[in-house]
C-alpha positions in Angstrom: -0.9 -15.3 -12.8 -1.5 -11.8 -14.1 -5.2 -12.6 -14.8 -5.9 -13.3 -11.2 -8.8 -11.2 -9.9 -8.1 -8.4 -7.4 -9.4 -8.6 -3.8 -11.0 -5.1 -4.0 -13.0 -3.7 -6.9 -10.8 -0.7 -7.7 -7.8 1.4 -6.7 -9.9 4.3 -5.6 -11.1 2.4 -2.6 -7.5 2.0 -1.4 -6.6 5.6 -2.2 -9.6 6.9 -0.3 -8.8 4.6 2.7 -5.2 6.0 2.9 -6.5 9.6 2.6 -9.2 9.1 5.3 -6.7 7.3 7.6 -4.1 10.0 7.1 -6.7 12.7 7.9 -7.9 10.8 11.0 -4.2 10.4 12.2 -3.4 14.0 11.3 -0.6 12.8 9.0 0.0 14.8 5.8 -0.6 12.7 2.7 0.8 14.4 -0.3 0.1 12.9 -3.8 3.5 11.3 -4.1 3.2 9.7 -0.7 -0.1 8.2 -1.6 1.4 6.8 -4.8 4.2 5.1 -2.9 1.8 3.7 -0.4 -0.4 2.3 -3.2 2.7 0.7 -4.8 4.0 -0.8 -1.5 0.5 -2.1 -0.7 0.2 -3.9 -4.0 3.7 -5.3 -3.7 3.5 -6.7 -0.2 -0.1 -8.0 -0.8 1.2 -10.0 -3.7 4.1 -11.3 -1.7 2.0 -12.3 1.3 -0.9 -13.7 -0.8 1.0 -15.7 -3.4 0.7 -13.3 -6.3 -2.9 -12.1 -5.6 -3.7 -8.5 -6.5 -4.9 -6.2 -3.8 -6.5 -3.9 -6.4 -6.8 -3.7 -10.2 -4.1 -1.2 -10.8 -1.2 -0.6 -13.3 2.0 0.9 -12.0 4.3 2.8 -14.3 7.9 4.0 -13.8 7.9 7.8 -13.7 11.1 9.8 -12.9 9.6 10.7 -9.6 8.9 7.0 -8.7 6.3 4.4 -9.4 2.8 5.8 -9.9 -0.7 4.5 -10.7 -1.5 7.0 -13.5 -5.3 6.8 -13.2 -5.2 7.6 -9.5 -2.6 10.2 -10.1 -4.7 12.1 -12.6 -7.9 11.7 -10.7 -6.4 13.2 -7.5 -4.4 15.9 -9.3 -6.9 18.6 -8.2 -7.8 17.1 -4.8 -10.1 14.3 -3.8 -12.3 13.3 -6.7 -16.0 12.8 -6.4 -16.3 9.2 -7.4 -19.4 7.1 -6.6 -18.0 3.8 -5.3 -18.7 1.3 -2.6 -16.0 2.0 0.1 -16.4 -1.0 2.4 -13.4 -3.2 2.5 -13.2 -6.9 3.6 -12.0 -7.0 7.2 -8.8 -8.8 6.3 -7.9 -6.2 3.6 -8.6 -3.4 6.1 -6.4 -5.1 8.7 -3.7 -5.4 6.0 -3.9 -1.8 5.1 -3.8 -0.8 8.7 -0.5 -2.8 9.0 0.9 -1.0 6.0 -0.2 2.3 7.4 1.4 1.6 10.8 4.6 0.5 9.1 4.9 3.2 6.4 2.4 6.0 7.1 4.9 8.0 9.1 7.7 7.7 6.5 8.7 10.8 4.6 8.2 11.1 0.9 12.0 10.8 0.5 12.2 7.6 2.5 9.3 6.1 0.5 10.9 7.2 -2.7 14.1 5.6 -1.7 12.4 2.3 -0.8 10.3 2.1 -4.0 12.9 3.4 -6.4 15.3 0.8 -5.1 12.9 -2.0 -6.2 14.1 -4.1 -9.2 10.7 -3.7 -10.9 11.0 0.1 -10.9 14.6 0.1 -12.1 13.8 -2.4 -14.9 10.7 -0.4 -16.0 12.6 2.9 -16.0 15.3 1.3 -18.3 12.5 0.4 -20.7 11.5 4.1 -20.9 9.4 6.7 -19.1 5.9 5.4 -18.1 6.8 1.8 -18.8 4.4 -0.6 -17.0 5.6 -2.9 -14.2 3.9 -6.3 -14.1 2.6 -7.6 -10.8 5.0 -10.5 -11.0 7.9 -8.1 -11.5 6.7 -6.0 -8.5 6.2 -9.1 -6.3 9.7 -10.5 -7.2 11.3 -7.2 -6.4 9.9 -7.3 -2.8 10.7 -11.0 -2.3 14.5 -10.7 -2.6 16.3 -11.2 0.7 18.4 -8.1 0.1 15.3 -5.9 0.5 15.3 -3.9 3.7 11.9 -4.9 4.9 10.7 -8.5 4.9 7.1 -9.1 4.1 6.4 -10.9 7.4 7.7 -7.8 9.3 5.2 -5.6 7.6 2.3 -7.5 9.1 3.8 -8.0 12.6 1.5 -6.4 15.1 2.8 -3.3 16.8 3.8 -3.9 20.4 2.2 -1.6 22.8 3.4 -1.2 26.4 1.7 -0.2 29.6 3.2 2.6 31.8 5.2 -0.1 33.6 6.7 -1.4 30.4 4.7 -4.6 30.2 3.8 -5.5 26.6 0.2 -5.9 25.7 -1.6 -7.2 22.7 -4.1 -4.8 21.2 -6.7 -5.9 18.7 -9.6 -4.2 17.0 -12.7 -4.0 19.2 -15.6 -6.1 17.9 -18.8 -5.7 19.9 -20.8 -8.8 20.6 -24.0 -9.2 18.7 -27.2 -9.1 20.7 -28.9 -12.4 21.0 
């Protein structure tokens, strides 16, 4: 299961997406917050997609929380100048948008609490600093019923309401192709 290919080419695509989205939403995105969002994204993606990887990434247990060390180093002095294709498959972008809507406004402390409470993180930390967490380990730690947020809840569409209180379904605008 660990040899399964990832649905995007690299973790930079996801990190840039979070950074761009945070900037657009005027939401501060500190390095720790990005790391936690990357971890949560990988975890819930595996849960929802039967063990598939969102991105080829290795997460390690650091005393601050789970980190992807390559992204951590690359972003240590700001946004790196990396030449990559940044287009995401529409379903992956929808997924990331759901993650952002659910967790983007969380404080670093709240995200740390959520991720440090995962069994994958706790087990890796016991093995020693910077111990790797397998995708299967990460997935299992977000599958447990005791976890605060069920995977299905993560992808639930946000309910918007009109000024009268009526709920409306909002979806991404897709213009028709000219014929």
